[in-house]
N, CA, C and O atoms as CSV, one atom per row, in Angstrom:
chain,resi,resn,atom,element,x,y,z
A,1,VAL,N,N,-23.201,6.310,-6.017
A,1,VAL,CA,C,-22.204,6.335,-5.340
A,1,VAL,C,C,-21.227,7.426,-6.377
A,1,VAL,O,O,-21.592,7.420,-7.553
A,2,VAL,N,N,-20.267,8.167,-6.109
A,2,VAL,CA,C,-19.769,8.779,-6.555
A,2,VAL,C,C,-18.626,8.762,-5.701
A,2,VAL,O,O,-18.636,9.402,-4.650
A,3,TRP,N,N,-17.250,7.815,-6.204
A,3,TRP,CA,C,-16.134,7.813,-5.859
A,3,TRP,C,C,-15.239,9.046,-6.121
A,3,TRP,O,O,-15.127,9.658,-7.183
A,4,GLN,N,N,-14.714,9.253,-5.119
A,4,GLN,CA,C,-13.498,10.308,-5.495
A,4,GLN,C,C,-11.994,9.914,-4.743
A,4,GLN,O,O,-11.762,10.034,-3.540
A,5,ILE,N,N,-11.141,9.463,-5.682
A,5,ILE,CA,C,-10.305,8.580,-5.391
A,5,ILE,C,C,-9.193,9.638,-4.961
A,5,ILE,O,O,-8.537,9.315,-3.971
A,6,ALA,N,N,-8.934,10.678,-5.475
A,6,ALA,CA,C,-7.600,11.326,-4.828
A,6,ALA,C,C,-8.272,12.989,-5.552
A,6,ALA,O,O,-8.568,13.230,-6.722
A,7,ALA,N,N,-8.338,13.886,-4.352
A,7,ALA,CA,C,-8.353,15.256,-4.899
A,7,ALA,C,C,-7.272,16.108,-5.076
A,7,ALA,O,O,-6.314,16.256,-4.318
A,8,ARG,N,N,-7.509,16.691,-6.197
A,8,ARG,CA,C,-6.358,17.857,-6.488
A,8,ARG,C,C,-6.198,18.594,-5.329
A,8,ARG,O,O,-7.236,18.748,-4.685
A,9,ARG,N,N,-4.980,19.200,-4.785
A,9,ARG,CA,C,-4.424,19.739,-3.689
A,9,ARG,C,C,-5.209,21.518,-4.306
A,9,ARG,O,O,-5.556,22.330,-3.449
A,10,SER,N,N,-5.320,21.747,-5.377
A,10,SER,CA,C,-6.138,22.899,-5.558
A,10,SER,C,C,-7.268,23.429,-5.674
A,10,SER,O,O,-7.558,24.589,-5.965
A,11,THR,N,N,-8.186,22.177,-5.338
A,11,THR,CA,C,-9.443,21.889,-5.353
A,11,THR,C,C,-10.184,22.090,-3.836
A,11,THR,O,O,-11.382,22.357,-3.741
A,12,TYR,N,N,-9.234,21.911,-2.601
A,12,TYR,CA,C,-9.645,22.138,-1.841
A,12,TYR,C,C,-8.541,23.496,-0.951
A,12,TYR,O,O,-8.783,23.986,0.153
A,13,GLN,N,N,-7.406,23.811,-1.820
A,13,GLN,CA,C,-6.814,24.892,-1.189
A,13,GLN,C,C,-7.340,26.675,-1.446
A,13,GLN,O,O,-7.041,27.711,-0.853
A,14,LYS,N,N,-8.232,26.381,-2.607
A,14,LYS,CA,C,-9.129,27.614,-2.940
A,14,LYS,C,C,-10.075,27.946,-1.907
A,14,LYS,O,O,-10.717,28.960,-2.182
A,15,HIS,N,N,-10.353,27.436,-0.852
A,15,HIS,CA,C,-11.143,27.890,0.526
A,15,HIS,C,C,-10.164,28.523,1.453
A,15,HIS,O,O,-10.521,29.094,2.483
A,16,GLY,N,N,-8.852,28.405,1.049
A,16,GLY,CA,C,-7.947,29.243,2.344
A,16,GLY,C,C,-7.359,28.563,3.436
A,16,GLY,O,O,-8.096,28.131,4.322
A,17,LYS,N,N,-6.265,28.424,3.490
A,17,LYS,CA,C,-5.583,27.531,4.544
A,17,LYS,C,C,-5.951,27.622,5.796
A,17,LYS,O,O,-5.451,26.789,6.552
A,18,HIS,N,N,-6.906,28.625,6.380
A,18,HIS,CA,C,-7.121,28.884,7.911
A,18,HIS,C,C,-8.783,28.551,7.773
A,18,HIS,O,O,-9.487,29.016,8.669
A,19,SER,N,N,-9.456,27.756,6.679
A,19,SER,CA,C,-11.162,27.703,6.689
A,19,SER,C,C,-10.886,26.198,7.302
A,19,SER,O,O,-9.933,25.436,7.140
A,20,VAL,N,N,-12.288,26.054,8.192
A,20,VAL,CA,C,-12.546,24.784,8.527
A,20,VAL,C,C,-12.873,23.853,7.027
A,20,VAL,O,O,-12.436,22.702,7.049
A,21,LEU,N,N,-13.367,24.150,6.172
A,21,LEU,CA,C,-13.524,23.067,4.733
A,21,LEU,C,C,-11.873,22.385,4.537
A,21,LEU,O,O,-11.648,21.175,4.490
A,22,TYR,N,N,-10.807,23.488,4.439
A,22,TYR,CA,C,-9.404,23.303,4.299
A,22,TYR,C,C,-9.342,21.846,4.693
A,22,TYR,O,O,-9.291,20.798,4.049
A,23,ARG,N,N,-9.376,22.341,6.785
A,23,ARG,CA,C,-8.724,21.126,7.302
A,23,ARG,C,C,-9.505,20.030,6.866
A,23,ARG,O,O,-9.131,18.975,6.354
A,24,VAL,N,N,-10.498,20.377,7.105
A,24,VAL,CA,C,-11.416,18.719,6.840
A,24,VAL,C,C,-11.034,17.747,5.791
A,24,VAL,O,O,-10.772,16.548,5.892
A,25,ARG,N,N,-11.071,18.824,4.372
A,25,ARG,CA,C,-10.877,18.107,3.252
A,25,ARG,C,C,-9.396,17.577,3.175
A,25,ARG,O,O,-9.195,16.734,2.301
A,26,ARG,N,N,-8.265,17.971,4.012
A,26,ARG,CA,C,-6.610,18.242,3.822
A,26,ARG,C,C,-6.935,16.495,4.696
A,26,ARG,O,O,-6.470,15.539,4.077
A,27,ARG,N,N,-7.375,16.305,5.483
A,27,ARG,CA,C,-7.641,15.347,6.588
A,27,ARG,C,C,-8.144,13.971,5.902
A,27,ARG,O,O,-7.700,12.833,6.052
A,28,ILE,N,N,-9.045,14.365,5.228
A,28,ILE,CA,C,-9.571,13.002,4.847
A,28,ILE,C,C,-8.935,12.855,3.433
A,28,ILE,O,O,-8.910,11.698,3.015
A,29,GLU,N,N,-8.457,13.739,2.685
A,29,GLU,CA,C,-7.255,13.268,1.776
A,29,GLU,C,C,-6.252,12.513,2.043
A,29,GLU,O,O,-6.002,11.490,1.405
A,30,GLN,N,N,-5.412,13.040,3.243
A,30,GLN,CA,C,-4.296,12.045,4.054
A,30,GLN,C,C,-4.709,10.714,4.735
A,30,GLN,O,O,-3.944,9.767,4.918
A,31,ALA,N,N,-6.123,10.770,5.113
A,31,ALA,CA,C,-6.407,9.175,5.308
A,31,ALA,C,C,-6.107,8.759,4.671
A,31,ALA,O,O,-5.082,8.083,4.765
A,32,LYS,N,N,-7.103,8.931,3.102
A,32,LYS,CA,C,-6.994,8.016,1.901
A,32,LYS,C,C,-5.688,8.205,1.203
A,32,LYS,O,O,-5.746,7.772,0.052
A,33,ALA,N,N,-4.859,8.568,1.432
A,33,ALA,CA,C,-3.376,8.438,1.230
A,33,ALA,C,C,-2.510,7.515,2.005
A,33,ALA,O,O,-1.562,6.916,1.498
A,34,GLN,N,N,-2.861,7.419,3.247
A,34,GLN,CA,C,-2.639,6.593,4.300
A,34,GLN,C,C,-3.021,5.150,3.807
A,34,GLN,O,O,-2.078,4.376,3.646
A,35,MET,N,N,-3.687,4.912,3.672
A,35,MET,CA,C,-4.569,3.840,3.478
A,35,MET,C,C,-4.264,3.334,2.018
A,35,MET,O,O,-4.244,2.103,2.056
A,36,ARG,N,N,-4.044,3.751,0.880
A,36,ARG,CA,C,-3.431,3.785,-0.255
A,36,ARG,C,C,-1.969,3.340,-0.311
A,36,ARG,O,O,-1.537,2.485,-1.085
A,37,ALA,N,N,-1.057,4.202,0.850
A,37,ALA,CA,C,-0.105,3.269,0.721
A,37,ALA,C,C,0.198,2.054,1.623
A,37,ALA,O,O,1.144,1.282,1.463
A,38,LYS,N,N,-0.611,2.000,2.464
A,38,LYS,CA,C,-0.612,0.572,3.144
A,38,LYS,C,C,-0.850,-0.670,2.175
A,38,LYS,O,O,-0.175,-1.700,2.168
A,39,VAL,N,N,-1.952,-0.374,1.348
A,39,VAL,CA,C,-2.532,-1.040,0.317
A,39,VAL,C,C,-1.655,-1.450,-0.935
A,39,VAL,O,O,-1.725,-2.470,-1.621
A,40,GLU,N,N,-0.860,-0.428,-1.028
A,40,GLU,CA,C,-0.079,-0.432,-2.318
A,40,GLU,C,C,1.476,-1.038,-2.446
A,40,GLU,O,O,2.122,-1.312,-3.457
A,41,HIS,N,N,1.853,-1.149,-0.915
A,41,HIS,CA,C,2.941,-1.348,-0.591
A,41,HIS,C,C,3.320,-2.726,-1.060
A,41,HIS,O,O,4.311,-2.995,-1.740
A,42,PRO,N,N,2.379,-3.597,-0.599
A,42,PRO,CA,C,2.570,-5.072,-1.002
A,42,PRO,C,C,2.785,-5.280,-2.667
A,42,PRO,O,O,3.615,-6.068,-3.122
A,43,PHE,N,N,2.182,-4.708,-3.233
A,43,PHE,CA,C,2.055,-4.692,-4.827
A,43,PHE,C,C,3.345,-4.405,-4.986
A,43,PHE,O,O,3.990,-5.330,-5.481
A,44,ARG,N,N,4.019,-3.310,-4.701
A,44,ARG,CA,C,5.622,-2.826,-5.413
A,44,ARG,C,C,6.633,-3.796,-4.854
A,44,ARG,O,O,7.715,-3.894,-5.431
A,45,VAL,N,N,6.340,-4.633,-3.617
A,45,VAL,CA,C,7.456,-5.495,-3.170
A,45,VAL,C,C,7.517,-6.604,-4.122
A,45,VAL,O,O,8.542,-7.034,-4.650
A,46,ILE,N,N,5.944,-7.160,-4.346
A,46,ILE,CA,C,6.074,-8.396,-5.411
A,46,ILE,C,C,6.501,-7.975,-7.016
A,46,ILE,O,O,7.145,-8.751,-7.722
A,47,LYS,N,N,6.024,-6.564,-7.507
A,47,LYS,CA,C,6.353,-6.852,-8.640
A,47,LYS,C,C,8.237,-6.178,-8.416
A,47,LYS,O,O,9.047,-6.863,-9.041
A,48,ARG,N,N,8.628,-5.417,-7.910
A,48,ARG,CA,C,10.161,-5.403,-7.753
A,48,ARG,C,C,10.877,-6.027,-7.265
A,48,ARG,O,O,11.986,-6.040,-7.798
A,49,GLN,N,N,10.664,-6.994,-5.850
A,49,GLN,CA,C,11.459,-7.943,-5.851
A,49,GLN,C,C,11.784,-8.930,-6.099
A,49,GLN,O,O,12.890,-9.469,-6.120
A,50,PHE,N,N,10.138,-9.465,-6.460
A,50,PHE,CA,C,10.157,-10.817,-6.810
A,50,PHE,C,C,9.817,-11.053,-8.423
A,50,PHE,O,O,9.654,-12.138,-8.980
A,51,GLY,N,N,9.762,-9.887,-8.940
A,51,GLY,CA,C,9.773,-9.757,-10.489
A,51,GLY,C,C,8.451,-10.226,-11.003
A,51,GLY,O,O,8.319,-10.738,-12.114
A,52,TYR,N,N,7.311,-9.999,-10.009
A,52,TYR,CA,C,6.029,-10.622,-10.839
A,52,TYR,C,C,5.094,-9.532,-11.210
A,52,TYR,O,O,4.585,-8.720,-10.438
A,53,VAL,N,N,4.879,-9.651,-12.947
A,53,VAL,CA,C,4.450,-8.703,-13.060
A,53,VAL,C,C,3.264,-9.172,-14.399
A,53,VAL,O,O,2.744,-8.327,-15.128
A,54,LYS,N,N,3.045,-10.423,-14.492
A,54,LYS,CA,C,2.043,-11.093,-15.537
A,54,LYS,C,C,1.315,-12.465,-14.630
A,54,LYS,O,O,1.849,-13.377,-13.998
A,55,VAL,N,N,0.348,-12.243,-14.806
A,55,VAL,CA,C,-0.095,-13.662,-14.523
A,55,VAL,C,C,-0.185,-14.951,-15.615
A,55,VAL,O,O,-0.598,-14.829,-16.768
A,56,ARG,N,N,0.153,-15.850,-15.182
A,56,ARG,CA,C,0.346,-16.945,-16.362
A,56,ARG,C,C,-0.668,-17.765,-16.561
A,56,ARG,O,O,-1.253,-17.990,-15.501
A,57,PHE,N,N,-0.995,-18.156,-17.216
A,57,PHE,CA,C,-2.393,-19.028,-17.647
A,57,PHE,C,C,-2.066,-20.475,-17.344
A,57,PHE,O,O,-1.841,-21.319,-18.211
A,58,ARG,N,N,-2.061,-20.714,-15.884
A,58,ARG,CA,C,-1.952,-22.393,-15.305
A,58,ARG,C,C,-2.778,-22.649,-14.937
A,58,ARG,O,O,-2.912,-23.847,-14.690
A,59,GLY,N,N,-4.024,-21.625,-14.611
A,59,GLY,CA,C,-5.119,-22.538,-13.915
A,59,GLY,C,C,-5.390,-21.241,-13.024
A,59,GLY,O,O,-4.580,-20.386,-12.669
A,60,LEU,N,N,-6.823,-21.341,-12.750
A,60,LEU,CA,C,-7.193,-20.422,-11.208
A,60,LEU,C,C,-6.473,-20.801,-9.895
A,60,LEU,O,O,-6.136,-19.908,-9.119
A,61,ALA,N,N,-6.209,-22.196,-9.605
A,61,ALA,CA,C,-5.873,-22.800,-8.346
A,61,ALA,C,C,-4.536,-22.153,-8.303
A,61,ALA,O,O,-4.108,-21.316,-7.508
A,62,LYS,N,N,-3.827,-22.856,-9.573
A,62,LYS,CA,C,-2.195,-22.343,-9.442
A,62,LYS,C,C,-1.589,-21.199,-9.589
A,62,LYS,O,O,-0.440,-21.093,-9.158
A,63,ASN,N,N,-2.195,-20.155,-10.195
A,63,ASN,CA,C,-2.268,-18.724,-10.301
A,63,ASN,C,C,-2.626,-18.304,-8.596
A,63,ASN,O,O,-1.684,-17.683,-8.105
A,64,THR,N,N,-3.649,-18.499,-7.747
A,64,THR,CA,C,-4.168,-18.041,-6.477
A,64,THR,C,C,-2.952,-18.853,-5.825
A,64,THR,O,O,-2.238,-18.106,-5.155
A,65,ALA,N,N,-2.591,-19.989,-5.842
A,65,ALA,CA,C,-1.717,-19.983,-5.126
A,65,ALA,C,C,-0.713,-19.350,-4.831
A,65,ALA,O,O,-0.215,-19.056,-3.744
A,66,GLN,N,N,-0.377,-19.111,-6.060
A,66,GLN,CA,C,0.925,-18.320,-6.579
A,66,GLN,C,C,1.128,-17.073,-5.550
A,66,GLN,O,O,1.900,-16.842,-4.620
A,67,LEU,N,N,0.060,-16.391,-6.172
A,67,LEU,CA,C,-0.242,-15.028,-5.461
A,67,LEU,C,C,-0.381,-14.762,-3.969
A,67,LEU,O,O,-0.073,-13.763,-3.319
A,68,VAL,N,N,-1.053,-16.195,-3.508
A,68,VAL,CA,C,-1.109,-16.033,-1.988
A,68,VAL,C,C,0.102,-16.284,-1.701
A,68,VAL,O,O,0.306,-15.695,-0.639
A,69,THR,N,N,1.214,-16.917,-2.084
A,69,THR,CA,C,2.579,-17.523,-1.555
A,69,THR,C,C,3.393,-16.166,-1.820
A,69,THR,O,O,4.293,-16.073,-0.986
A,70,LEU,N,N,3.371,-15.231,-2.591
A,70,LEU,CA,C,4.132,-13.831,-2.979
A,70,LEU,C,C,3.721,-13.163,-1.606
A,70,LEU,O,O,4.437,-12.717,-0.709
A,71,PHE,N,N,2.348,-13.234,-1.720
A,71,PHE,CA,C,1.758,-12.069,-0.790
A,71,PHE,C,C,2.452,-12.208,0.752
A,71,PHE,O,O,2.711,-11.342,1.588
A,72,ALA,N,N,2.623,-13.552,0.759
A,72,ALA,CA,C,2.793,-13.867,2.176
A,72,ALA,C,C,4.672,-13.568,2.518
A,72,ALA,O,O,5.032,-13.324,3.670
A,73,LEU,N,N,5.596,-13.630,1.469
A,73,LEU,CA,C,6.695,-13.362,1.257
A,73,LEU,C,C,7.099,-12.145,1.351
A,73,LEU,O,O,8.179,-11.726,1.766
A,74,SER,N,N,5.444,-11.113,0.619
A,74,SER,CA,C,5.840,-9.932,0.744
A,74,SER,C,C,5.873,-9.460,2.180
A,74,SER,O,O,6.609,-8.595,2.655
A,75,ASN,N,N,4.880,-10.233,2.832
A,75,ASN,CA,C,5.054,-9.772,4.379
A,75,ASN,C,C,6.339,-10.093,5.183
A,75,ASN,O,O,6.750,-9.495,6.178
A,76,LEU,N,N,6.834,-11.052,4.616
A,76,LEU,CA,C,8.262,-11.298,5.422
A,76,LEU,C,C,9.349,-10.798,4.830
A,76,LEU,O,O,10.487,-11.078,5.206
A,77,TRP,N,N,9.025,-9.840,3.638
A,77,TRP,CA,C,9.824,-8.940,3.352
A,77,TRP,C,C,10.162,-7.467,3.973
A,77,TRP,O,O,11.241,-6.960,4.278
A,78,MET,N,N,8.944,-7.019,4.037
A,78,MET,CA,C,8.547,-5.648,4.573
A,78,MET,C,C,8.714,-6.010,6.490
A,78,MET,O,O,8.753,-5.147,7.366
A,79,ALA,N,N,8.774,-7.249,6.657
A,79,ALA,CA,C,9.394,-7.288,8.242
A,79,ALA,C,C,10.407,-7.811,8.305
A,79,ALA,O,O,10.635,-8.623,9.201
A,80,ARG,N,N,11.260,-7.512,7.419
A,80,ARG,CA,C,12.635,-8.537,7.826
A,80,ARG,C,C,13.515,-7.811,8.465
A,80,ARG,O,O,14.516,-8.415,8.852
A,81,LYS,N,N,13.397,-6.063,8.818
A,81,LYS,CA,C,14.293,-5.918,9.877
A,81,LYS,C,C,14.232,-6.425,11.112
A,81,LYS,O,O,15.235,-6.902,11.641
A,82,HIS,N,N,12.466,-6.360,12.017
A,82,HIS,CA,C,11.928,-6.737,12.679
A,82,HIS,C,C,12.608,-8.168,12.926
A,82,HIS,O,O,12.810,-8.575,14.071
A,83,LEU,N,N,12.871,-8.736,12.050
A,83,LEU,CA,C,12.814,-10.244,12.220
A,83,LEU,C,C,14.152,-10.662,12.434
A,83,LEU,O,O,14.468,-11.596,13.172
A,84,LEU,N,N,15.111,-9.797,11.629
A,84,LEU,CA,C,16.484,-10.127,11.492
A,84,LEU,C,C,17.237,-9.374,13.025
A,84,LEU,O,O,18.457,-9.438,13.173
A,85,VAL,N,N,16.301,-8.656,14.129
A,85,VAL,CA,C,16.822,-8.097,15.437
A,85,VAL,C,C,16.750,-9.067,16.159
A,85,VAL,O,O,17.657,-9.574,16.819
A,86,ALA,N,N,15.091,-9.548,16.031
A,86,ALA,CA,C,14.989,-10.369,16.989
A,86,ALA,C,C,15.411,-11.634,16.572
A,86,ALA,O,O,14.742,-12.493,17.145
A,87,GLY,N,N,16.230,-12.099,15.823
A,87,GLY,CA,C,16.790,-13.062,15.509
A,87,GLY,C,C,18.518,-13.486,16.065
A,87,GLY,O,O,19.145,-14.543,16.135
A,88,GLU,N,N,18.856,-11.904,16.416
A,88,GLU,CA,C,20.165,-11.909,16.918
A,88,GLU,C,C,20.557,-12.252,18.379
A,88,GLU,O,O,19.956,-11.828,19.366
A,89,VAL,N,N,21.625,-13.062,18.398
A,89,VAL,CA,C,22.314,-13.593,19.642
A,89,VAL,C,C,22.537,-12.300,20.591
A,89,VAL,O,O,23.356,-11.512,20.117
A,90,ARG,N,N,21.931,-11.888,21.936
A,90,ARG,CA,C,22.191,-10.989,22.679
A,90,ARG,C,C,23.167,-11.778,23.930
A,90,ARG,O,O,23.036,-12.947,24.293
A,91,PRO,N,N,24.080,-10.859,24.410
A,91,PRO,CA,C,24.984,-11.507,25.531
A,91,PRO,C,C,24.470,-10.832,26.786
A,91,PRO,O,O,24.962,-11.107,27.880
């Protein structure tokens, strides 16, 4: 299995912008970037908003529980705008 994580733009730009191969490669890279952004965003929230950068040695159960809690909180953090709008009192 060959894993191509992210292709440099120059690798598929050399085919020419009007080529079919260029458009296919660009769509593939765009799909990978969209998936990567969805996956990496909760990690950014956990690291920046909650300051979690290291795993402490407390045991597997406690570390797992803390990570599950942090990911649940990151989901709330990312949905906070929608939740605040839904909680407003409307006339």
